[in-house]
BAGU-512742 format. One record per residue: residue number from 0; residue in one letter; x, y, z of N, C-alpha, C, O in turn. Coordinates in nm, 4 decimals, decimal comma. Layout:
N
+-----+-----+----------+----------+----------+----------+----------+----------+----------+----------+----------+----------+----------+----------+
:   n : res :       nu :       nv :       nw :      cau :      cav :      caw :       cu :       cv :       cw :       ou :       ov :       ow :
+-----+-----+----------+----------+----------+----------+----------+----------+----------+----------+----------+----------+----------+----------+
: NUM :   a :        X :        Y :        Z :        X :        Y :        Z :        X :        Y :        Z :        X :        Y :        Z :
...
+-----+-----+----------+----------+----------+----------+----------+----------+----------+----------+----------+----------+----------+----------+
***
This chain:
94
+-----+-----+----------+----------+----------+----------+----------+----------+----------+----------+----------+----------+----------+----------+
:   n : res :       nu :       nv :       nw :      cau :      cav :      caw :       cu :       cv :       cw :       ou :       ov :       ow :
+-----+-----+----------+----------+----------+----------+----------+----------+----------+----------+----------+----------+----------+----------+
:   0 :   m :  -0,2814 :   0,4139 :  -1,1321 :  -0,2377 :   0,2941 :  -1,2016 :  -0,2867 :   0,1724 :  -1,1236 :  -0,2744 :   0,1664 :  -1,0013 :
:   1 :   i :  -0,3415 :   0,0773 :  -1,1952 :  -0,3863 :  -0,0461 :  -1,1318 :  -0,2835 :  -0,1565 :  -1,1575 :  -0,1925 :  -0,1413 :  -1,2389 :
:   2 :   r :  -0,3004 :  -0,2666 :  -1,0869 :  -0,2030 :  -0,3755 :  -1,0929 :  -0,1759 :  -0,4230 :  -1,2363 :  -0,0605 :  -0,4433 :  -1,2742 :
:   3 :   s :  -0,2815 :  -0,4405 :  -1,3152 :  -0,2631 :  -0,4902 :  -1,4524 :  -0,1857 :  -0,3895 :  -1,5373 :  -0,1073 :  -0,4291 :  -1,6235 :
:   4 :   e :  -0,2066 :  -0,2607 :  -1,5142 :  -0,1304 :  -0,1578 :  -1,5868 :   0,0164 :  -0,1616 :  -1,5478 :   0,1045 :  -0,1453 :  -1,6323 :
:   5 :   l :   0,0425 :  -0,1834 :  -1,4188 :   0,1812 :  -0,1942 :  -1,3714 :   0,2501 :  -0,3135 :  -1,4360 :   0,3635 :  -0,3027 :  -1,4826 :
:   6 :   i :   0,1820 :  -0,4263 :  -1,4387 :   0,2378 :  -0,5476 :  -1,4996 :   0,2672 :  -0,5236 :  -1,6469 :   0,3732 :  -0,5615 :  -1,6966 :
:   7 :   q :   0,1729 :  -0,4604 :  -1,7170 :   0,1911 :  -0,4345 :  -1,8598 :   0,3081 :  -0,3400 :  -1,8845 :   0,3861 :  -0,3608 :  -1,9774 :
:   8 :   k :   0,3208 :  -0,2357 :  -1,8016 :   0,4299 :  -0,1385 :  -1,8182 :   0,5654 :  -0,2052 :  -1,7961 :   0,6592 :  -0,1816 :  -1,8723 :
:   9 :   i :   0,5763 :  -0,2872 :  -1,6936 :   0,7026 :  -0,3571 :  -1,6667 :   0,7337 :  -0,4541 :  -1,7803 :   0,8484 :  -0,4642 :  -1,8239 :
:  10 :   a :   0,6327 :  -0,5247 :  -1,8279 :   0,6531 :  -0,6194 :  -1,9388 :   0,6964 :  -0,5463 :  -2,0656 :   0,7832 :  -0,5945 :  -2,1384 :
:  11 :   d :   0,6368 :  -0,4309 :  -2,0924 :   0,6729 :  -0,3527 :  -2,2110 :   0,8173 :  -0,3013 :  -2,2032 :   0,8875 :  -0,2969 :  -2,3042 :
:  12 :   e :   0,8607 :  -0,2629 :  -2,0835 :   0,9957 :  -0,2095 :  -2,0649 :   1,1020 :  -0,3196 :  -2,0570 :   1,2215 :  -0,2910 :  -2,0651 :
:  13 :   n :   1,0594 :  -0,4443 :  -2,0412 :   1,1510 :  -0,5580 :  -2,0305 :   1,1065 :  -0,6684 :  -2,1262 :   1,0526 :  -0,7703 :  -2,0830 :
:  14 :   p :   1,1291 :  -0,6483 :  -2,2563 :   1,0790 :  -0,7460 :  -2,3538 :   1,1426 :  -0,8843 :  -2,3413 :   1,0903 :  -0,9809 :  -2,3970 :
:  15 :   h :   1,2538 :  -0,8958 :  -2,2696 :   1,3176 :  -1,0256 :  -2,2514 :   1,2463 :  -1,1112 :  -2,1459 :   1,2788 :  -1,2288 :  -2,1295 :
:  16 :   l :   1,1487 :  -1,0522 :  -2,0739 :   1,0722 :  -1,1262 :  -1,9738 :   0,9341 :  -1,1600 :  -2,0281 :   0,8725 :  -1,0795 :  -2,0980 :
:  17 :   y :   0,8861 :  -1,2791 :  -1,9956 :   0,7501 :  -1,3164 :  -2,0312 :   0,6530 :  -1,2419 :  -1,9403 :   0,6828 :  -1,2160 :  -1,8237 :
:  18 :   q :   0,5372 :  -1,2079 :  -1,9947 :   0,4391 :  -1,1349 :  -1,9156 :   0,3946 :  -1,2161 :  -1,7936 :   0,3712 :  -1,1592 :  -1,6870 :
:  19 :   r :   0,3830 :  -1,3468 :  -1,8083 :   0,3403 :  -1,4289 :  -1,6943 :   0,4437 :  -1,4240 :  -1,5819 :   0,4083 :  -1,4308 :  -1,4642 :
:  20 :   d :   0,5738 :  -1,4121 :  -1,6190 :   0,6777 :  -1,4006 :  -1,5170 :   0,6714 :  -1,2653 :  -1,4473 :   0,6884 :  -1,2568 :  -1,3256 :
:  21 :   v :   0,6470 :  -1,1597 :  -1,5243 :   0,6330 :  -1,0258 :  -1,4658 :   0,5139 :  -1,0244 :  -1,3701 :   0,5215 :  -0,9682 :  -1,2609 :
:  22 :   e :   0,4041 :  -1,0869 :  -1,4123 :   0,2854 :  -1,0933 :  -1,3267 :   0,3163 :  -1,1676 :  -1,1967 :   0,2733 :  -1,1258 :  -1,0892 :
:  23 :   r :   0,3899 :  -1,2764 :  -1,2067 :   0,4274 :  -1,3532 :  -1,0878 :   0,5165 :  -1,2703 :  -0,9947 :   0,5013 :  -1,2767 :  -0,8727 :
:  24 :   i :   0,6092 :  -1,1927 :  -1,0517 :   0,6991 :  -1,1077 :  -0,9717 :   0,6194 :  -1,0003 :  -0,8980 :   0,6361 :  -0,9813 :  -0,7775 :
:  25 :   v :   0,5323 :  -0,9301 :  -0,9716 :   0,4528 :  -0,8230 :  -0,9098 :   0,3635 :  -0,8798 :  -0,8002 :   0,3548 :  -0,8222 :  -0,6918 :
:  26 :   n :   0,2974 :  -0,9915 :  -0,8267 :   0,2103 :  -1,0533 :  -0,7260 :   0,2894 :  -1,0976 :  -0,6037 :   0,2417 :  -1,0845 :  -0,4910 :
:  27 :   t :   0,4096 :  -1,1500 :  -0,6249 :   0,4932 :  -1,1926 :  -0,5132 :   0,5339 :  -1,0749 :  -0,4266 :   0,5320 :  -1,0848 :  -0,3039 :
:  28 :   v :   0,5707 :  -0,9634 :  -0,4888 :   0,6081 :  -0,8440 :  -0,4123 :   0,4899 :  -0,7967 :  -0,3273 :   0,5059 :  -0,7688 :  -0,2085 :
:  29 :   f :   0,3717 :  -0,7879 :  -0,3881 :   0,2548 :  -0,7438 :  -0,3126 :   0,2193 :  -0,8412 :  -0,2009 :   0,1819 :  -0,7990 :  -0,0915 :
:  30 :   e :   0,2307 :  -0,9701 :  -0,2270 :   0,2021 :  -1,0707 :  -0,1240 :   0,2990 :  -1,0592 :  -0,0078 :   0,2584 :  -1,0699 :   0,1079 :
:  31 :   e :   0,4276 :  -1,0374 :  -0,0372 :   0,5274 :  -1,0246 :   0,0688 :   0,5033 :  -0,9002 :   0,1535 :   0,5176 :  -0,9043 :   0,2757 :
:  32 :   v :   0,4669 :  -0,7899 :   0,0890 :   0,4354 :  -0,6674 :   0,1637 :   0,3140 :  -0,6927 :   0,2533 :   0,3142 :  -0,6553 :   0,3706 :
:  33 :   t :   0,2113 :  -0,7559 :   0,1982 :   0,0907 :  -0,7865 :   0,2757 :   0,1219 :  -0,8790 :   0,3930 :   0,0753 :  -0,8559 :   0,5045 :
:  34 :   d :   0,2007 :  -0,9836 :   0,3680 :   0,2366 :  -1,0771 :   0,4752 :   0,3161 :  -1,0076 :   0,5851 :   0,2926 :  -1,0320 :   0,7034 :
:  35 :   a :   0,4098 :  -0,9214 :   0,5471 :   0,4908 :  -0,8499 :   0,6464 :   0,4023 :  -0,7585 :   0,7310 :   0,4183 :  -0,7526 :   0,8529 :
:  36 :   l :   0,3104 :  -0,6882 :   0,6681 :   0,2210 :  -0,5996 :   0,7430 :   0,1289 :  -0,6786 :   0,8350 :   0,0999 :  -0,6349 :   0,9464 :
:  37 :   s :   0,0828 :  -0,7947 :   0,7892 :  -0,0054 :  -0,8758 :   0,8737 :   0,0684 :  -0,9295 :   0,9962 :   0,0063 :  -0,9571 :   1,0989 :
:  38 :   r :   0,2003 :  -0,9444 :   0,9857 :   0,2818 :  -0,9844 :   1,1012 :   0,3154 :  -0,8660 :   1,1909 :   0,3718 :  -0,8836 :   1,2989 :
:  39 :   g :   0,2806 :  -0,7447 :   1,1462 :   0,3105 :  -0,6253 :   1,2249 :   0,4448 :  -0,5642 :   1,1901 :   0,4890 :  -0,4709 :   1,2572 :
:  40 :   d :   0,5107 :  -0,6146 :   1,0868 :   0,6405 :  -0,5610 :   1,0453 :   0,6218 :  -0,4330 :   0,9648 :   0,5122 :  -0,4022 :   0,9179 :
:  41 :   r :   0,7297 :  -0,3604 :   0,9503 :   0,7332 :  -0,2381 :   0,8700 :   0,8037 :  -0,2711 :   0,7394 :   0,9025 :  -0,3446 :   0,7392 :
:  42 :   v :   0,7540 :  -0,2174 :   0,6276 :   0,8151 :  -0,2407 :   0,4968 :   0,8610 :  -0,1069 :   0,4413 :   0,7806 :  -0,0155 :   0,4227 :
:  43 :   e :   0,9905 :  -0,0959 :   0,4151 :   1,0456 :   0,0294 :   0,3634 :   1,1016 :   0,0079 :   0,2234 :   1,1820 :  -0,0825 :   0,2006 :
:  44 :   l :   1,0587 :   0,0910 :   0,1310 :   1,1104 :   0,0907 :  -0,0050 :   1,1849 :   0,2229 :  -0,0224 :   1,1224 :   0,3274 :  -0,0404 :
:  45 :   r :   1,3150 :   0,2186 :  -0,0174 :   1,3970 :   0,3401 :  -0,0202 :   1,3614 :   0,4296 :  -0,1368 :   1,3500 :   0,3838 :  -0,2504 :
:  46 :   g :   1,3439 :   0,5578 :  -0,1082 :   1,3119 :   0,6552 :  -0,2097 :   1,1633 :   0,6621 :  -0,2423 :   1,1178 :   0,7572 :  -0,3058 :
:  47 :   f :   1,0883 :   0,5622 :  -0,1995 :   0,9442 :   0,5581 :  -0,2294 :   0,8626 :   0,5858 :  -0,1038 :   0,7809 :   0,6778 :  -0,1011 :
:  48 :   g :   0,8852 :   0,5058 :   0,0002 :   0,8114 :   0,5261 :   0,1237 :   0,8136 :   0,4027 :   0,2111 :   0,8802 :   0,3036 :   0,1812 :
:  49 :   a :   0,7390 :   0,4112 :   0,3200 :   0,7353 :   0,3026 :   0,4171 :   0,5906 :   0,2689 :   0,4515 :   0,5079 :   0,3574 :   0,4735 :
:  50 :   f :   0,5624 :   0,1402 :   0,4554 :   0,4318 :   0,0902 :   0,4960 :   0,4441 :   0,0394 :   0,6392 :   0,5418 :  -0,0270 :   0,6740 :
:  51 :   s :   0,3455 :   0,0705 :   0,7214 :   0,3430 :   0,0186 :   0,8574 :   0,1963 :  -0,0028 :   0,8963 :   0,1049 :   0,0266 :   0,8193 :
:  52 :   v :   0,1771 :  -0,0540 :   1,0163 :   0,0425 :  -0,0800 :   1,0661 :   0,0221 :   0,0056 :   1,1903 :   0,1076 :   0,0099 :   1,2787 :
:  53 :   k :  -0,0912 :   0,0731 :   1,1960 :  -0,1260 :   0,1530 :   1,3135 :  -0,2521 :   0,0968 :   1,3754 :  -0,3393 :   0,0448 :   1,3058 :
:  54 :   k :  -0,2609 :   0,1076 :   1,5067 :  -0,3782 :   0,0578 :   1,5780 :  -0,4726 :   0,1745 :   1,6032 :  -0,4320 :   0,2799 :   1,6522 :
:  55 :   r :  -0,5981 :   0,1539 :   1,5689 :  -0,7017 :   0,2534 :   1,5982 :  -0,7828 :   0,2001 :   1,7161 :  -0,8316 :   0,0871 :   1,7127 :
:  56 :   d :  -0,7965 :   0,2805 :   1,8182 :  -0,8703 :   0,2397 :   1,9369 :  -1,0206 :   0,2339 :   1,9095 :  -1,0714 :   0,2938 :   1,8148 :
:  57 :   a :  -1,0889 :   0,1599 :   1,9956 :  -1,2345 :   0,1519 :   1,9870 :  -1,2920 :   0,2902 :   2,0164 :  -1,2334 :   0,3686 :   2,0910 :
:  58 :   r :  -1,4079 :   0,3187 :   1,9565 :  -1,4696 :   0,4492 :   1,9771 :  -1,6195 :   0,4382 :   1,9516 :  -1,6696 :   0,3364 :   1,9038 :
:  59 :   v :  -1,6884 :   0,5452 :   1,9847 :  -1,8304 :   0,5517 :   1,9541 :  -1,8445 :   0,6379 :   1,8301 :  -1,8087 :   0,7557 :   1,8309 :
:  60 :   g :  -1,8964 :   0,5792 :   1,7240 :  -1,9176 :   0,6512 :   1,5990 :  -2,0639 :   0,6861 :   1,5831 :  -2,1451 :   0,6590 :   1,6716 :
:  61 :   r :  -2,0971 :   0,7459 :   1,4710 :  -2,2350 :   0,7845 :   1,4460 :  -2,2726 :   0,7450 :   1,3043 :  -2,1992 :   0,7729 :   1,2095 :
:  62 :   n :  -2,3863 :   0,6805 :   1,2904 :  -2,4387 :   0,6448 :   1,1596 :  -2,4831 :   0,7746 :   1,0916 :  -2,5735 :   0,8419 :   1,1410 :
:  63 :   p :  -2,4205 :   0,8104 :   0,9785 :  -2,4539 :   0,9393 :   0,9171 :  -2,5972 :   0,9463 :   0,8631 :  -2,6537 :   1,0550 :   0,8509 :
:  64 :   r :  -2,6544 :   0,8328 :   0,8317 :  -2,7904 :   0,8318 :   0,7764 :  -2,8956 :   0,8509 :   0,8844 :  -2,9909 :   0,9268 :   0,8671 :
:  65 :   t :  -2,8772 :   0,7803 :   0,9973 :  -2,9810 :   0,7842 :   1,1016 :  -2,9417 :   0,8691 :   1,2214 :  -3,0276 :   0,9083 :   1,3004 :
:  66 :   g :  -2,8118 :   0,8983 :   1,2359 :  -2,7661 :   0,9742 :   1,3522 :  -2,7503 :   0,8881 :   1,4760 :  -2,7165 :   0,9378 :   1,5834 :
:  67 :   e :  -2,7748 :   0,7585 :   1,4606 :  -2,7668 :   0,6655 :   1,5735 :  -2,6211 :   0,6398 :   1,6113 :  -2,5353 :   0,6282 :   1,5238 :
:  68 :   s :  -2,5931 :   0,6309 :   1,7407 :  -2,4588 :   0,5999 :   1,7874 :  -2,4300 :   0,4523 :   1,7663 :  -2,5151 :   0,3673 :   1,7925 :
:  69 :   v :  -2,3096 :   0,4221 :   1,7188 :  -2,2687 :   0,2835 :   1,6991 :  -2,1297 :   0,2640 :   1,7580 :  -2,0465 :   0,3546 :   1,7555 :
:  70 :   h :  -2,1063 :   0,1457 :   1,8103 :  -1,9756 :   0,1131 :   1,8660 :  -1,8842 :   0,0654 :   1,7535 :  -1,9192 :  -0,0261 :   1,6790 :
:  71 :   v :  -1,7680 :   0,1271 :   1,7414 :  -1,6694 :   0,0870 :   1,6425 :  -1,5551 :   0,0204 :   1,7189 :  -1,4919 :   0,0829 :   1,8041 :
:  72 :   e :  -1,5291 :  -0,1065 :   1,6880 :  -1,4248 :  -0,1812 :   1,7593 :  -1,2857 :  -0,1315 :   1,7206 :  -1,2663 :  -0,0662 :   1,6180 :
:  73 :   d :  -1,1895 :  -0,1653 :   1,8069 :  -1,0516 :  -0,1299 :   1,7732 :  -1,0076 :  -0,2121 :   1,6527 :  -1,0568 :  -0,3226 :   1,6302 :
:  74 :   k :  -0,9143 :  -0,1567 :   1,5758 :  -0,8705 :  -0,2262 :   1,4553 :  -0,7307 :  -0,1798 :   1,4177 :  -0,6816 :  -0,0776 :   1,4656 :
:  75 :   h :  -0,6685 :  -0,2575 :   1,3310 :  -0,5377 :  -0,2232 :   1,2763 :  -0,5571 :  -0,1783 :   1,1319 :  -0,6299 :  -0,2419 :   1,0558 :
:  76 :   v :  -0,4915 :  -0,0685 :   1,0946 :  -0,5061 :  -0,0146 :   0,9602 :  -0,3682 :   0,0074 :   0,8986 :  -0,2734 :   0,0415 :   0,9693 :
:  77 :   p :  -0,3566 :  -0,0120 :   0,7666 :  -0,2279 :   0,0132 :   0,7013 :  -0,2024 :   0,1636 :   0,6946 :  -0,2950 :   0,2437 :   0,6820 :
:  78 :   f :  -0,0747 :   0,1994 :   0,7033 :  -0,0339 :   0,3392 :   0,6989 :   0,0850 :   0,3502 :   0,6049 :   0,1750 :   0,2661 :   0,6070 :
:  79 :   f :   0,0849 :   0,4549 :   0,5217 :   0,1938 :   0,4765 :   0,4272 :   0,2524 :   0,6143 :   0,4495 :   0,1798 :   0,7136 :   0,4539 :
:  80 :   k :   0,3829 :   0,6200 :   0,4633 :   0,4528 :   0,7476 :   0,4758 :   0,5462 :   0,7597 :   0,3563 :   0,6298 :   0,6723 :   0,3333 :
:  81 :   t :   0,5321 :   0,8679 :   0,2800 :   0,6142 :   0,8846 :   0,1604 :   0,7602 :   0,9085 :   0,1970 :   0,7917 :   0,9664 :   0,3010 :
:  82 :   g :   0,8471 :   0,8630 :   0,1098 :   0,9893 :   0,8875 :   0,1256 :   1,0251 :   1,0260 :   0,0732 :   0,9480 :   1,0869 :  -0,0010 :
:  83 :   k :   1,1410 :   1,0747 :   0,1118 :   1,1841 :   1,2084 :   0,0733 :   1,1934 :   1,2234 :  -0,0785 :   1,1497 :   1,3250 :  -0,1325 :
:  84 :   l :   1,2494 :   1,1248 :  -0,1482 :   1,2646 :   1,1330 :  -0,2930 :   1,1286 :   1,1462 :  -0,3624 :   1,1130 :   1,2293 :  -0,4520 :
:  85 :   l :   1,0311 :   1,0660 :  -0,3223 :   0,8976 :   1,0734 :  -0,3800 :   0,8336 :   1,2083 :  -0,3501 :   0,7754 :   1,2706 :  -0,4388 :
:  86 :   r :   0,8442 :   1,2531 :  -0,2268 :   0,7865 :   1,3819 :  -0,1872 :   0,8463 :   1,4960 :  -0,2695 :   0,7747 :   1,5851 :  -0,3153 :
:  87 :   d :   0,9791 :   1,4921 :  -0,2877 :   1,0464 :   1,5959 :  -0,3665 :   1,0014 :   1,5936 :  -0,5120 :   0,9794 :   1,6991 :  -0,5716 :
:  88 :   r :   0,9875 :   1,4743 :  -0,5701 :   0,9447 :   1,4654 :  -0,7115 :   0,8027 :   1,5158 :  -0,7293 :   0,7714 :   1,5789 :  -0,8302 :
:  89 :   l :   0,7160 :   1,4885 :  -0,6316 :   0,5781 :   1,5363 :  -0,6391 :   0,5707 :   1,6880 :  -0,6306 :   0,4796 :   1,7498 :  -0,6856 :
:  90 :   n :   0,6669 :   1,7472 :  -0,5614 :   0,6665 :   1,8919 :  -0,5430 :   0,7600 :   1,9628 :  -0,6400 :   0,7896 :   2,0808 :  -0,6216 :
:  91 :   g :   0,8074 :   1,8926 :  -0,7432 :   0,8879 :   1,9546 :  -0,8473 :   1,0280 :   1,9931 :  -0,8051 :   1,0878 :   2,0823 :  -0,8651 :
:  92 :   k :   1,0819 :   1,9279 :  -0,7031 :   1,2161 :   1,9591 :  -0,6546 :   1,3169 :   1,8545 :  -0,6995 :   1,4170 :   1,8320 :  -0,6315 :
:  93 :   e :   1,2927 :   1,7921 :  -0,8098 :   1,3751 :   1,6829 :  -0,8609 :   1,5136 :   1,7240 :  -0,8788 :   1,5968 :   1,6438 :  -0,9212 :
+-----+-----+----------+----------+----------+----------+----------+----------+----------+----------+----------+----------+----------+----------+
***
């Protein structure tokens, strides 16, 4: 599901809300999650999962096309851990 599909589904299920308001709500939620992660905070959505940031150390990688060694700098990457409820639903243990 992409963002526009999510907005449309929420708007369809809530006919009392204008689509532009639903779009603003969804965008605000995503912006807040992004801002929290950029500050290094953890974001937990109960029953769904938790977003956090992990640090990847610098390393020597390899260009798959040429086989040449390249230096890969350290970086921060987003990490998602599923919640128990989501994991159970995916495995049919609802």
